[in-house]
C-alpha positions as CSV (number, residue, x, y, z in Angstrom):
1,M,126.5,71.0,96.8
2,G,128.2,72.6,93.9
3,G,129.7,75.2,97.0
4,K,130.8,72.1,99.0
5,R,132.7,70.3,96.0
6,R,134.6,73.6,95.0
7,E,135.6,73.7,98.3
8,L,136.8,70.3,98.5
9,L,138.6,70.7,95.6
10,E,140.5,74.1,96.9
11,R,141.4,72.5,99.8
12,A,143.0,69.5,97.1
13,E,144.6,72.0,95.9
14,Q,145.9,73.7,99.1
15,L,147.3,70.4,100.2
16,I,149.2,69.7,97.1
17,K,151.0,73.0,96.6
18,T,152.2,73.3,99.9
19,Y,153.6,69.8,100.0
20,N,157.7,69.3,100.0
21,P,159.1,66.7,100.0
22,K,162.4,67.8,101.1
23,R,161.1,69.1,104.6
24,T,158.1,66.7,106.0
25,T,157.3,63.6,104.7
26,L,153.6,62.8,103.3
27,E,151.6,61.7,105.9
28,S,152.9,64.1,107.8
29,H,152.2,66.8,105.7
30,A,148.6,65.1,105.6
31,T,148.1,64.7,109.3
32,E,149.1,68.2,109.6
33,F,147.4,70.0,107.0
34,L,144.1,68.0,107.5
35,S,144.5,68.4,112.0
36,G,141.7,71.4,111.6
37,N,139.2,69.1,109.7
38,K,136.5,67.4,111.6
39,N,134.7,66.1,108.4
40,D,135.9,62.3,108.4
41,S,134.8,61.8,104.6
42,D,136.5,65.0,104.1
43,V,140.1,63.9,105.6
44,A,139.4,60.8,103.8
45,F,139.1,61.8,100.2
46,L,141.5,64.8,100.4
47,K,143.9,62.3,101.8
48,E,143.4,59.6,99.0
49,V,143.5,62.5,96.5
50,L,147.1,63.6,97.8
51,Y,148.7,59.9,97.6
52,G,147.2,59.0,94.2
53,V,148.2,62.2,92.7
54,M,152.1,62.0,94.5
55,R,151.7,58.1,93.3
56,C,150.8,58.8,89.6
57,K,153.0,61.9,89.2
58,A,154.7,60.4,86.3
59,A,151.7,60.0,83.9
60,L,149.8,62.8,85.4
61,K,153.0,65.2,84.3
62,V,152.8,63.1,80.9
63,F,149.1,64.1,80.1
64,M,148.7,67.6,81.7
65,A,152.3,68.2,79.0
66,C,150.4,67.6,75.9
67,F,147.1,68.9,77.4
68,F,148.7,72.2,77.9
69,N,150.5,72.1,74.8
70,D,147.4,71.5,72.7
71,M,145.2,73.2,74.6
72,S,147.8,76.0,74.8
73,A,145.1,78.7,73.8
74,R,142.1,77.9,75.4
75,V,143.8,77.0,79.2
76,L,145.8,78.9,82.0
77,R,148.5,77.6,83.5
78,S,147.0,79.2,86.7
79,D,144.6,76.0,86.8
80,Y,147.3,73.3,86.2
81,T,146.8,71.9,89.9
82,M,143.0,71.9,89.4
83,Y,143.1,70.4,86.0
84,M,146.1,67.5,87.3
85,I,143.4,66.7,90.5
86,L,140.7,66.3,88.1
87,A,142.5,63.7,85.6
88,Y,143.4,61.7,88.1
89,L,140.0,61.5,89.2
90,S,139.0,60.7,85.5
91,L,141.7,58.5,84.6
92,F,142.1,56.2,87.7
93,R,139.4,56.8,90.3
94,L,136.0,57.2,88.1
95,K,135.0,53.9,88.5
96,E,134.8,54.4,92.2
97,L,133.8,57.9,92.3
98,T,130.8,57.0,90.1
99,I,130.0,59.2,87.3
100,P,127.1,61.4,89.5
101,E,130.0,61.9,92.4
102,F,132.1,63.4,89.3
103,R,129.6,65.7,88.0
104,K,128.9,67.2,90.6
105,F,132.6,68.0,90.6
106,V,132.2,69.1,87.5
107,L,129.2,71.4,87.4
108,S,131.2,73.6,90.3
109,I,133.6,74.8,88.5
110,D,133.5,77.1,85.3
111,P,131.6,75.7,82.5
112,D,134.2,76.9,80.0
113,K,136.8,75.4,81.2
114,M,135.3,71.9,82.2
115,V,134.2,71.7,78.5
116,N,137.8,71.9,77.2
117,F,138.7,69.4,80.1
118,L,136.5,67.1,79.2
119,E,136.8,66.7,75.3
120,Y,140.5,66.3,75.7
121,V,141.0,63.5,78.7
122,F,137.8,61.6,77.1
123,D,138.7,61.1,73.6
124,A,140.5,58.3,73.2
125,S,141.9,59.4,69.7
126,K,143.4,62.2,70.8
127,L,145.1,61.0,73.6
128,E,146.4,58.6,71.1
129,G,147.4,61.4,68.3
130,S,148.9,63.5,70.8
131,G,151.5,60.3,72.4
132,V,150.0,60.4,75.4
133,V,149.6,56.2,75.7
134,V,152.7,56.3,74.1
135,H,154.4,57.6,77.4
136,W,152.1,55.6,79.3
137,T,152.9,52.4,78.5
138,K,156.2,53.4,78.9
139,I,155.4,53.9,82.9
140,F,152.5,51.6,83.2
141,D,152.0,48.0,82.2
142,P,150.6,48.2,78.2
143,D,147.6,45.9,78.9
144,Y,147.0,48.1,81.6
145,V,146.7,51.3,79.9
146,R,145.1,49.6,76.9
147,D,142.3,47.3,78.5
148,T,141.9,49.3,81.8
149,V,142.0,52.8,81.3
150,L,141.5,53.7,77.4
151,K,138.3,51.3,78.1
152,D,136.9,52.8,81.2
153,L,137.2,56.0,79.2
154,E,135.1,54.7,76.2
155,R,132.5,53.5,78.5
156,A,131.9,56.9,80.1
157,F,132.2,59.0,77.0
158,P,128.2,58.7,76.6
159,D,127.8,60.0,80.1
160,I,130.4,62.6,79.7
161,Q,129.1,63.9,76.5
162,K,125.9,64.1,78.1
163,L,127.5,66.3,80.5
164,V,129.5,68.4,77.7
165,H,126.0,69.5,76.2
166,E,124.9,70.4,79.4
167,L,128.1,72.9,80.3
168,R,127.6,74.1,76.7
169,D,124.2,74.7,77.8
170,K,125.3,76.4,81.2
171,S,127.4,78.5,79.6
172,M,125.3,79.6,76.9
173,G,122.3,80.1,79.6
174,L,125.0,82.5,82.0
175,A,125.9,84.2,79.0
176,A,122.0,85.1,78.3
177,A,121.1,85.6,82.0
178,K,123.8,88.0,82.2
179,Q,122.6,89.8,79.2
180,A,118.9,90.3,80.4
181,S,120.2,91.0,83.5
182,E,121.8,94.2,81.7
183,E,118.7,94.8,79.8
184,R,116.9,94.6,83.1
185,R,119.0,97.2,84.8
186,G,118.7,99.5,81.5
187,N,115.1,99.1,81.9
188,N,115.1,100.6,85.6
189,G,116.6,103.8,84.9
190,L,120.5,102.6,83.4
191,T,119.2,103.6,80.0
192,S,121.4,102.4,76.9
193,S,123.1,104.6,74.9
194,A,120.9,104.2,72.2
195,Q,117.9,105.7,74.0
196,R,120.2,108.8,75.7
197,T,118.9,111.9,74.3
198,A,121.2,114.7,73.5
199,T,122.1,117.3,76.2
200,V,120.8,120.4,75.3
201,P,122.9,123.1,76.4
202,R,121.4,126.0,79.0
203,P,123.2,129.6,79.4
204,P,123.8,130.0,83.2
205,N,121.7,132.8,84.9
206,L,124.4,135.3,85.7
207,T,124.0,138.6,87.2
208,E,124.0,141.7,84.6
209,P,126.9,144.1,84.9
210,T,125.9,148.0,85.9
211,P,127.1,149.9,83.6
212,R,129.8,152.1,83.7
213,Q,130.0,155.9,84.1
214,V,132.0,157.4,81.3
215,P,133.2,161.2,82.7
216,E,132.7,163.8,81.1
217,P,135.7,165.1,79.3
218,R,137.5,168.1,80.6
219,T,138.6,171.2,79.3
220,I,142.5,171.6,78.5
221,Q,143.8,175.2,78.0
222,Q,146.2,175.7,75.9
223,L,148.7,178.0,77.6
224,V,152.4,178.6,76.9
225,T,153.9,178.6,80.0
226,R,157.9,179.8,80.6
227,T,160.4,178.7,82.9
228,L,161.8,181.1,85.6
229,M,164.5,182.9,85.1
230,P,167.8,181.6,87.0
231,T,169.5,183.3,89.8
232,M,172.8,185.1,89.4
233,K,175.0,185.5,92.2
234,T,175.7,189.5,93.2
235,K,177.9,191.2,96.0
236,N,174.6,191.6,97.9
237,G,173.6,187.6,97.7
238,P,171.8,185.7,94.7
239,S,168.9,187.9,93.1
240,R,166.9,186.5,90.2
241,V,167.2,188.3,86.6
242,D,164.3,190.2,86.4
243,H,164.8,191.9,82.8
244,V,166.0,190.1,79.4
245,P,169.0,191.8,77.4
246,N,168.1,193.9,74.4
247,S,170.6,191.5,72.3
248,V,168.6,188.7,72.9
249,N,165.0,190.2,71.6
250,T,167.3,192.2,68.7
251,T,168.2,188.8,67.4
252,R,168.0,188.6,63.6
253,C,167.6,185.5,61.6
254,V,170.1,185.8,58.2
255,P,168.4,183.9,55.7
256,V,170.3,180.9,54.0
257,A,170.1,180.6,49.8
258,L,169.8,177.0,49.4
259,H,168.4,177.5,45.5
260,K,171.7,179.1,44.9
261,T,174.5,176.5,44.4
262,R,178.2,177.5,45.1
263,S,180.4,175.7,42.7
264,T,184.5,176.0,42.8
265,L,184.9,175.2,39.4
266,A,186.0,178.6,37.8
267,R,188.8,179.2,40.8
268,V,190.3,175.6,39.8
269,Q,190.3,176.7,36.5
270,E,192.4,179.3,37.2
271,R,195.1,177.7,39.6
272,V,195.9,175.1,37.1
273,E,196.3,177.8,34.5
274,E,198.6,179.7,36.6
275,Q,200.7,176.8,37.1
276,A,200.5,176.1,33.5
277,A,202.0,179.9,32.9
278,K,204.8,179.2,35.2
279,E,205.8,176.2,33.4
280,L,206.3,178.1,30.3
281,D,209.0,180.2,31.2
282,F,211.4,180.3,28.1
283,S,213.9,182.7,29.3
284,R,215.9,179.9,30.5
285,I,216.5,178.5,27.4
286,K,220.1,178.4,25.8
287,G,220.7,181.4,23.6
288,G,217.3,183.0,24.3
289,G,217.5,186.6,24.7
290,G,214.4,187.2,24.6
291,V,211.6,188.8,26.5
292,Q,208.4,187.0,28.5
293,K,205.3,188.3,28.2
294,Q,202.2,186.9,30.1
295,E,198.8,188.3,28.9
296,V,195.1,187.4,29.3
297,C,193.4,186.5,26.5
298,H,189.6,188.5,26.7
299,Q,188.9,187.4,23.3
300,S,188.5,183.5,24.9
301,P,185.5,182.9,26.6
302,C,187.4,181.1,29.5
303,R,190.1,183.6,30.0
304,T,192.9,181.5,29.6
305,W,196.7,182.6,29.9
306,L,198.1,183.5,26.8
307,C,202.1,183.1,27.4
308,I,204.0,185.2,25.0
309,S,207.9,184.6,24.8
310,W,210.5,186.5,22.3
311,V,212.8,183.7,21.1
312,A,214.7,186.0,18.5
313,P,213.9,189.6,17.8
314,S,211.6,188.9,14.7
315,I,209.8,185.5,15.7
316,F,207.4,184.7,19.1
317,I,206.2,182.1,20.3
318,A,202.6,182.2,21.8
319,R,200.6,179.7,23.7
320,H,197.2,179.8,23.8
321,S,194.7,177.1,25.0
322,G,197.4,174.3,26.0
323,S,198.7,174.7,21.9
324,I,202.0,176.3,20.9
325,D,202.2,179.0,17.7
326,F,205.3,180.5,15.8
327,H,204.6,184.2,14.9
328,C,206.7,186.8,13.3
329,R,207.7,189.7,15.2
330,P,205.8,193.2,13.2
331,P,208.9,195.6,12.7
């Protein structure tokens, strides 16, 4: 029975969603859509739902806007048409449909969705607070809204309250049944994560490799080899030199005295002293008729030059080691 009610609601949703007033009329669309349905009661029900939803569309849109605004965290926008059909049956056709028939439709849907919907639509205080009643009084007669629509909701509230409790129990029962089925599956072989044992690693059964044979070391002969002598061209053709000249065998090595250091200081010093002696040429001095004489001072340890110039018959100038001395000529 629940499956049939669910199919009727799904057919009603498709009937309303596929209707386009710009392309066809309401009657033609219902006739074309329900042409393959042979059950007259189902056809009558679907037509009544289509006509009623289109006739009360303005009031239903006001209710749906407030409902989705207040219950946005609990309802899905994809169920908009389903909630609209149930709102039409709850607000305007509940007396004709009766509570038992309405209960069958409610039980064919997800319990959580129906609990949210029934707690909102059958609570007159919520309808008043959300502004639904105020907008309804602008569409319908205010007396009809308060004396008919709201009164019918209040009279059906006790039965609906029982239905809400039943839906909650069903929702909890489904959760419990789901948990029990998971436990049964775990007991039948699918163990839970808490009962699993740790995996013990086992080494693979690998084939042991055969030991490698190390070859014995071979002896390397320490031989001194020489290359063949190059060939040389002669008159009779190329021939090879079979003897080594004596000059190769009689080569002498001159030892290098690395511990001795050659110094050019004495040679440089002599060159400097010779240049200084040439500069002490007093023979070109005006009035000087003396004789210039250069001697080597053997008394000096550095063997400097001693330059003597006779300036006068009884006076001579001696330069020794960069200093000039005047001496009297001996008689």
